C-alpha positions in Angstrom: -28.0 27.6 39.8 -24.8 28.6 38.1 -21.6 26.8 37.4 -18.6 26.8 35.2 -18.9 24.5 32.2 -16.8 21.4 31.8 -13.8 21.2 29.4 -15.0 18.2 27.4 -17.0 20.4 25.0 -20.4 19.1 26.1 -23.4 21.2 25.3 -26.0 18.9 27.0 -26.4 19.1 30.8 -28.4 16.8 32.9 -29.4 17.3 36.5 -30.9 15.0 39.1 -32.6 16.1 42.3 -32.6 13.9 45.4 -33.8 14.0 49.0 -37.0 15.6 50.1 -36.1 18.4 47.7 -37.1 16.2 44.9 -40.7 16.4 45.8 -41.0 20.1 45.1 -38.0 21.0 42.9 -37.3 20.5 39.2 -34.5 21.5 36.9 -35.5 23.2 33.7 -33.0 22.1 31.0 -35.1 23.3 28.1 -35.0 27.0 28.8 -31.3 27.5 29.4 -29.5 30.6 28.1 -26.4 30.1 26.1 -22.9 29.8 27.6 -21.7 33.1 28.9 -18.0 33.7 29.6 -17.6 29.9 30.0 -20.4 29.7 32.5 -23.8 28.2 32.5 -27.1 29.0 34.2 -29.9 26.6 35.0 -33.1 27.7 36.8 -34.2 25.5 39.8 -38.0 25.7 39.9 -39.8 25.1 43.2 -43.5 24.5 43.6 -44.6 24.3 47.2 -48.0 22.6 48.0 -50.5 24.3 50.3 -49.4 22.0 53.1 -45.7 22.7 52.6 -43.1 21.4 55.0 -41.0 23.9 56.9 -37.8 22.7 55.3 -36.7 20.8 52.2 -33.2 19.3 51.8 -31.4 17.4 49.1 -28.7 17.5 46.5 -28.5 18.4 42.8 -26.0 16.4 40.7 -25.0 18.0 37.4 -23.7 15.9 34.6 -22.4 16.5 31.1 -22.7 13.9 28.2 -19.6 12.1 29.4 -19.1 12.7 33.2 -20.4 14.2 36.4 -19.7 17.9 36.8 -18.2 18.2 40.2 -19.7 17.0 43.5 -23.4 17.0 44.3 -24.6 20.5 45.3 -26.4 20.5 48.6 -29.6 22.6 48.6 -31.8 23.6 51.5 -35.1 25.5 51.1 -36.7 27.0 54.2 -40.4 27.8 53.9 -41.7 31.0 55.5 -45.5 31.0 56.2 -47.2 34.3 55.9 -49.4 35.3 58.9 -50.5 38.4 60.7 -47.7 37.9 63.2 -44.6 36.8 61.3 -42.6 39.4 59.4 -40.8 38.0 56.3 -37.5 39.5 55.3 -37.7 41.3 51.9 -40.5 42.5 49.7 -42.3 39.7 47.8 -42.9 39.7 44.1 -46.5 39.1 43.0 -47.4 36.7 40.2 -48.8 38.1 37.0 -52.3 36.8 37.7 -52.6 39.2 40.7 -51.6 42.3 38.7 -54.5 44.5 37.6 -55.0 48.0 36.1 -56.1 50.6 38.6 -56.5 54.3 37.5 -54.1 53.7 34.5 -51.4 52.1 36.7 -50.6 48.4 37.1 -51.0 47.4 40.7 -51.1 44.2 42.8 -54.8 43.5 43.2 -54.9 42.5 46.8 -51.9 44.3 48.5 -51.3 47.5 50.4 -47.9 49.0 51.1 -47.7 50.5 54.6 -44.9 52.7 55.9 -44.7 53.2 59.7 -42.2 55.1 61.7 -39.0 53.0 61.8 -37.8 51.8 65.2 -38.3 49.3 67.9 -42.1 49.7 67.9 -42.5 49.3 64.1 -42.9 45.5 64.3 -45.6 45.8 67.0 -47.5 48.4 65.0 -47.6 46.4 61.8 -48.6 43.2 63.6 -51.5 45.1 65.2 -52.6 46.5 61.8 -52.5 43.1 60.1 -54.5 41.5 62.9 -57.1 44.3 63.0 -57.6 44.3 59.2 -57.6 40.5 58.6 -54.5 40.7 56.4 -51.1 38.9 56.4 -47.7 40.4 56.4 -46.4 39.4 53.0 -43.0 41.2 52.9 -41.0 43.9 54.6 -38.1 46.3 54.3 -37.7 46.9 58.1 -34.8 49.3 57.9 -37.1 51.9 56.3 -40.3 50.9 58.0 -42.0 49.5 54.9 -44.4 46.5 55.1 -46.4 44.6 52.5 -49.9 43.5 53.6 -51.9 41.1 51.5 -55.7 40.9 51.7 -56.4 37.6 50.0 -59.6 37.4 48.1 -60.3 41.1 48.3 -61.0 43.2 45.2 -59.1 46.1 43.9 -62.0 48.4 44.9 -61.7 47.0 48.5 -58.0 47.8 48.5 -58.8 51.5 47.6 -60.7 51.9 50.8 -58.0 49.9 52.8 -55.3 52.3 51.6 -57.3 55.2 53.0 -58.5 53.6 56.3 -55.0 52.2 57.2 -53.5 55.7 56.6 -55.6 57.0 59.5 -54.2 54.5 62.0 -51.9 56.1 64.6 -48.2 55.3 63.8 -48.7 55.0 60.1 -46.7 57.4 58.0 -48.3 56.6 54.7 -50.0 54.0 52.6 -50.2 53.1 48.9 -51.2 50.4 46.4 -48.3 48.0 45.6 -47.5 49.2 42.1 -46.1 46.6 39.7 -42.4 47.0 38.9 -41.4 48.2 35.4 -40.4 45.4 33.0 -36.8 45.4 31.9 -35.2 43.7 28.9 -31.5 43.0 28.2 -29.7 43.6 25.0 -26.3 42.5 23.9 -25.9 44.4 20.6 -24.4 47.9 20.4 -27.2 50.1 21.5 -25.8 53.5 21.0 -24.4 52.8 17.5 -27.8 53.0 16.0 -28.3 56.0 13.6 -28.1 59.2 15.7 -30.4 61.3 13.4 -33.2 58.8 14.1 -34.6 58.9 17.6 -34.6 55.4 19.0 -34.7 53.7 22.4 -30.9 53.9 22.7 -30.4 57.6 22.2 -33.6 59.5 22.9 -32.5 60.6 26.4 -29.2 62.0 25.0 -31.0 63.7 22.2 -33.5 65.4 24.6 -30.7 67.1 26.5 -28.7 68.1 23.3 -25.8 66.0 24.2 -24.3 65.9 20.7 -24.0 69.7 20.6 -22.4 69.6 24.0 -19.9 67.0 22.8 -18.8 69.4 20.1 -17.4 71.5 23.0 -16.2 68.8 25.3 -16.7 65.1 25.9 -15.5 65.2 29.5 -12.2 64.9 31.4 -10.5 62.3 33.5 -9.7 65.1 35.9 -13.4 65.5 36.9 -14.3 62.9 39.6 -17.9 61.7 39.5 -19.2 59.8 42.5 -22.2 57.4 42.5 -23.8 56.7 45.9 -26.1 53.7 45.9 -27.0 50.7 48.0 -24.5 48.5 46.3 -21.4 49.1 44.2 -21.2 50.0 40.5 -19.9 47.2 38.3 -16.4 48.3 37.5 -15.8 45.4 35.2 -18.6 46.3 32.7 -17.1 46.8 29.2 -18.7 50.3 29.0 -17.5 51.5 32.4 -14.2 49.8 33.0 -11.8 52.4 31.5 -13.6 55.3 33.4 -14.0 53.4 36.7 -11.6 53.8 39.6 -12.0 51.9 42.8 -11.9 54.2 45.9 -12.0 51.4 48.4 -12.7 47.7 48.9 -16.2 46.4 47.9 -17.7 43.8 50.2 -20.9 43.3 48.2 -21.5 42.2 44.6 -22.2 45.0 42.1 -25.8 45.8 41.5 -27.9 46.7 38.6 -29.4 50.0 40.0 -26.0 51.6 40.7 -24.5 50.3 37.4 -27.5 51.7 35.4 -27.1 55.2 36.9 -23.3 55.2 36.4 -23.8 54.3 32.7 -26.1 57.2 32.0 -23.7 59.6 33.6 -20.3 58.3 32.5 -20.3 55.3 30.2 -17.3 55.4 27.9 -17.9 57.1 24.6 -16.5 56.3 21.1 -15.4 52.8 22.1 -17.6 50.9 19.7 -19.5 49.3 22.5 -23.0 49.7 23.9 -23.9 53.2 24.8 -22.3 56.6 25.7 -22.7 58.4 28.9 -23.4 62.1 29.0 -19.8 62.6 30.1 -17.9 60.2 27.9 -14.7 60.6 30.0 -14.6 61.0 33.8 -13.0 59.6 36.9 -15.9 57.4 38.1 -16.1 56.2 41.6 -18.6 54.1 43.6 -19.7 54.6 47.2 -21.8 52.0 48.9 -24.6 53.2 51.3 -26.2 49.9 52.0 -28.3 51.3 54.9 -29.3 54.8 55.9 -26.9 54.6 58.8 -23.8 54.7 56.6 -25.2 57.2 54.0 -23.7 60.1 55.9 -20.2 58.5 56.1 -20.2 57.7 52.4 -21.3 61.3 51.6 -18.4 62.5 53.6 -16.0 60.2 51.8 -17.3 61.2 48.4 -17.1 64.9 49.3 -13.3 64.7 49.8 -12.8 63.3 46.3 -15.6 64.1 43.9 -16.6 67.4 42.1 -20.1 66.0 41.4 -21.9 63.2 43.3 -25.0 61.4 42.1 -27.4 60.2 44.8 -30.0 57.9 43.2 -30.4 55.6 46.1 -32.0 52.2 45.4 -33.0 51.9 49.1 -35.8 49.4 49.1 -35.5 48.7 45.4 -38.9 47.1 45.9 -40.3 50.6 46.6 -38.8 52.2 43.5 -42.0 51.8 41.5 -44.4 52.8 44.3 -46.1 56.1 44.9 -45.3 55.9 48.6 -44.1 59.1 50.3 -42.6 59.9 53.7 -44.4 62.4 55.9 -42.5 65.6 56.5 -43.8 65.7 60.1 -41.7 62.6 61.1 -38.9 63.4 63.5 -36.7 60.9 61.8 -37.1 62.7 58.5 -36.3 66.1 60.0 -33.2 64.7 61.7 -32.0 63.0 58.5 -32.5 66.3 56.6 -30.5 68.1 59.2 -27.6 65.6 59.0 -27.6 65.5 55.2 -27.6 69.3 55.1 -24.7 69.4 57.5 -22.6 67.1 55.3 -23.4 69.3 52.2 -22.4 72.4 54.1 -19.1 70.9 55.0 -18.3 70.0 51.4 -17.9 73.3 49.5 -16.2 71.8 46.5 -18.9 69.2 45.7 -22.2 69.4 43.8 -24.8 66.9 44.9 -27.3 65.6 42.4 -30.4 64.0 44.0 -33.1 62.0 42.4 -36.5 63.5 43.4 -38.0 60.0 44.0 -40.8 57.9 42.5 -43.6 58.3 45.0 -46.0 60.7 43.3 -45.8 63.3 46.1 -44.0 66.5 47.0 -40.2 66.0 46.9 -40.0 68.0 50.2 -41.4 64.8 51.8 -38.3 62.8 50.9 -34.6 62.9 51.4 -32.2 63.7 50.0 -34.6 65.2 47.3 -35.8 67.9 49.7 -32.4 69.4 49.9 -32.8 70.9 46.4 -34.8 73.7 48.0 -32.5 74.1 51.0 -29.0 74.2 49.6 -27.3 76.0 46.6 -25.0 72.9 46.2 -27.8 70.3 45.8 -29.8 70.0 42.6 -32.9 67.8 42.7 -34.1 66.1 39.5 -37.6 65.0 38.4 -38.3 62.8 35.4 -39.9 63.3 32.0 -41.0 60.8 29.3 -39.9 60.2 25.8 -43.0 62.2 24.7 -41.8 65.2 26.7 -44.5 64.7 29.3 -44.3 64.5 33.1 -43.3 61.0 34.3 -46.4 60.0 36.3 -44.6 58.7 39.4 -42.0 61.4 39.7 -42.0 63.5 42.8 -42.7 67.2 42.2 -42.8 70.5 43.9 -40.6 73.4 44.8 -37.6 71.2 45.7 -37.4 69.9 42.1 -34.9 72.2 40.4 -34.8 70.6 36.9 -36.2 67.6 35.1 -34.4 65.1 32.8 -35.4 62.0 30.7 -36.4 59.2 33.0 -39.0 57.4 30.9 -41.8 55.1 32.0 -42.3 51.3 32.1 -42.5 50.7 28.4 -40.0 53.3 27.3 -37.1 53.7 29.6 -33.5 54.7 29.3 -31.0 52.3 27.7 -28.0 51.9 29.9 -25.4 49.6 31.3 -26.5 46.7 33.5 -25.2 43.8 35.6 -27.0 40.7 37.0 -25.1 38.8 39.7 -26.1 35.5 41.3 -23.3 32.9 41.3 -21.5 34.9 38.7 -22.2 38.3 37.0 -23.7 38.7 33.5 -23.0 42.1 32.0 -25.3 43.5 29.4 -27.6 46.5 28.6 -31.1 47.2 29.7 -33.8 49.8 29.9 -34.7 51.3 33.2 -36.9 54.2 34.3 -37.6 56.7 37.1 -36.0 59.7 38.6 -33.0 57.5 39.4 -32.3 57.4 35.7 -33.1 61.1 35.3 -30.6 62.3 37.9 -27.4 60.9 36.2 -28.3 63.0 33.0 -27.8 66.0 35.2 -24.7 64.5 36.9 -23.1 63.8 33.5 -24.0 67.3 32.3 -22.4 68.8 35.4 -19.3 66.7 34.8 -19.1 68.2 31.2 -19.5 71.6 32.7 -16.6 71.1 35.2 -14.4 69.9 32.4 -15.3 72.9 30.3 -14.4 75.4 33.1 -12.4 74.1 36.0 -12.9 77.3 38.0 -16.6 76.9 38.3 -17.9 76.4 41.9 -20.7 73.9 42.7 -23.0 76.8 43.5 -22.3 78.4 40.1 -22.7 75.0 38.4 -26.2 74.5 40.0 -27.1 78.0 38.7 -25.9 77.1 35.2 -27.7 73.8 35.2 -31.0 75.5 36.0 -30.3 78.5 33.7 -29.2 76.3 30.9 -32.4 74.4 31.1 -34.4 77.6 30.9 -32.3 78.8 28.0 -32.9 75.6 26.2 -36.6 76.4 26.4 -38.0 72.9 26.8 -40.3 72.2 29.7 -43.1 70.1 31.0 -46.0 70.8 33.3 -47.5 68.3 35.7 -51.1 67.7 34.9 -53.7 67.8 37.6 -51.7 69.6 40.2 -53.7 72.9 39.7 -50.6 75.0 39.0 -49.0 76.3 35.8 -45.5 75.7 37.0 -43.0 74.9 34.3 -40.3 72.2 35.0 -37.4 72.9 32.6 -35.6 70.0 30.9 -31.8 69.9 31.4 -29.9 71.1 28.4 -26.2 70.1 28.3 -25.2 72.5 25.5 -26.8 75.5 27.1 -25.2 74.5 30.4 -21.8 74.6 28.8 -22.6 77.9 27.2 -23.3 79.2 30.6 -20.2 78.0 32.3 -17.9 78.9 29.4 -19.4 82.2 28.3 -20.7 83.3 31.7 -24.0 83.7 33.3 -24.6 86.0 36.3 -25.3 84.7 39.7 -27.5 87.6 40.9 -26.5 88.5 44.4 -28.6 91.5 45.3 -30.5 94.5 44.1 -32.4 97.5 45.5 -34.8 100.0 44.2 -34.8 103.7 45.2 -36.6 106.9 44.2 -40.2 107.9 43.6 -42.3 109.3 40.8 -41.1 108.9 37.3 -37.4 108.7 38.2 -36.5 105.3 39.7 -33.2 103.6 40.2 -32.5 99.8 40.3 -29.0 98.8 41.5 -28.2 95.3 40.3 -25.2 93.3 41.5 -24.0 90.0 40.2 -21.1 87.6 40.4 -19.3 86.7 37.2 -18.2 83.1 36.3 -16.0 83.2 33.3 -12.7 85.1 33.1 -12.7 85.1 29.3 -15.4 87.8 29.2 -14.1 91.2 28.4 -17.3 92.9 29.6 -21.0 93.0 29.8 -23.8 94.7 27.9 -26.9 95.5 30.0 -30.2 96.2 28.2 -33.4 97.4 29.8 -36.3 96.2 27.6 -39.8 97.5 27.9 -42.2 94.5 28.4 -45.1 96.0 26.5 -43.5 96.4 23.1 -39.9 95.1 23.4 -38.4 98.5 23.1 -34.8 98.8 24.4 -35.0 101.7 26.8 -31.4 101.7 27.7 -28.1 100.0 26.9 -25.0 100.1 29.1 -21.6 98.5 28.5 -19.5 97.5 31.6 -16.0 96.0 31.9 -15.7 92.5 33.4 -14.0 92.3 36.8 -12.7 88.8 36.0 -13.8 85.4 37.2 -15.3 85.5 40.7 -15.5 89.3 40.6 -18.6 91.3 41.3 -20.3 93.8 39.0 -23.0 96.3 39.7 -25.0 98.8 37.7 -27.2 101.7 38.6 -30.1 101.7 36.2 -32.1 104.9 36.1 -35.5 104.6 34.4 -37.4 107.8 33.6 -40.5 106.3 31.8 -43.2 104.4 33.6 -43.7 100.8 32.6 -42.7 97.1 33.2 -39.1 96.3 32.2 -36.9 93.2 31.9 -33.2 93.5 32.3 -31.0 91.4 30.0 -27.3 91.0 30.3 -25.0 89.8 27.5 -21.4 88.6 28.0 -18.9 90.4 25.7 -15.9 88.8 24.2 -13.8 91.3 22.2 -16.8 93.7 22.1 -19.2 91.1 20.6 -22.3 89.8 22.4 -21.8 86.2 23.5 -24.4 84.4 25.6 -27.7 86.0 26.1 -28.3 85.7 29.7 -31.9 84.9 30.7 -34.0 88.0 31.3 -34.3 89.0 34.9 -37.2 91.0 36.1 -37.3 93.3 39.0 -39.8 92.2 41.5 -42.5 94.6 42.7 -41.3 96.7 45.6 -42.3 95.9 49.2 -43.7 98.4 51.6 -40.2 99.5 52.7 -39.3 100.4 49.1 -36.8 97.6 48.5 -36.8 94.8 45.9 -34.8 91.8 44.8 -34.0 90.1 41.6 -36.3 87.3 40.5 -37.9 85.7 37.5 -41.5 85.8 38.6 -42.8 89.4 38.8 -41.8 92.6 37.1 -41.5 96.0 38.6 -43.7 98.9 37.5 -41.6 102.1 37.2 
């Protein structure tokens, strides 16, 4: 319960509960937080007996030391009884005594999350599953086809087998344990103002991406519009967001923590003596509300007409944020959503989309919009790393993940802006974790890049974000997946080097000739007009010997360059290109190897295989 305090200076509040409500409800006056912005909060605790009634009604009268505080507040509590047939609204939170450790993760001991194909038949499907497995439906998020089944009295080992057996039932998309949500804590002191040279909980994410070096180049620009698409609005009244925030339309819902947290990482105001700093300390921040999947497309279209870079870290089913629950790529609904999302992206050539990969411990190609990172050159999908530079265990993975960024884990998340709204909003700072916190590091870095070079296109920016991560040289591997793939950590400074000094967008190449005389024709698109030319070096892989060096003039921003490299000595070679400014080598562009020729004698640029001349 929340209310505005009286004007008589009283600090003691009394409350009396009447009606049938008094048999189950108590007011805790001994655990009240302090006055905040002239407001007061008192928890109303409810303990229902096993034979609870369907409805409890009554009033609560609040009084100060000298007088009643307003009229009695009428309270009605309706009891929902869990059965195999009734579907409660919302996902239920489990008490601490039902949380156990299973395979190094904290899970609810007797629950299974089940995802079925959304639609009219979803309710029938889950009721049949509950009845056939002797479980009750404990919670739901019906708009995405997610249901929470409880098997009271069953052990964690029993639940392991239930996860597998339910997954085989027709109509079930996927199943998983119900993973316990990450704990959060709120702070009111200035988080970011701790010593920068010492890594701490407030700055470790910014340090990992080399933000300070990037800020020596630019801290952002109010001319770069950054959009945040989430289920609920960003809190535009937060002290660390307000001066960057611009309303782009009316908000019909209260601001929400998830959206506010992502916005803070990307664009919290810097150098204001408060709280934290976003990656881009200055931006034109806007909030877009996609409360349901149905209006995600319209919000994306709205954002694409205004924003250069848009962060999509959807808190859809915030309850599922900490679950390893994926969505099957075989589902027609998934394929249709991918198609529609891709259509919106294709019709917004001036916007870069940054998508969180997801926290469901599966291939990012099984989710949307994360899967678009492999399908579009204007969508970049972001996985998460930990403070120890390791793979975040719940992060989605695979070929759709273009880069990774700090996302943290339960006990070591990212410090960011936060809001909690009930009867009123309390604004503070918190720690949060997951790919939703990793994505805005990339969003903020892209905003810095657009402020550093206004002529960069979204396609070029994606290239620079990926190439900057590789140039930074920090990467993680995902243990246990049987591959040696390197996931490179975003590097804000190297990204800026890319967009300011130039990095090639390789467009094509071909290989001709036979015997000891071979020719590789390489073509690329330049980004930065400041470059006066290029220096191309052909380096022998075996000993690092520079076989050939060629200088070329720059065609200017957006122009295309090409070089015909004739190699007369057999061997494996890497082609390196340097940007020239006044004849001096600037940025060392990452080495590009010629891939092995196909049967037709042609080849393409790549970074995997080298060509043998």
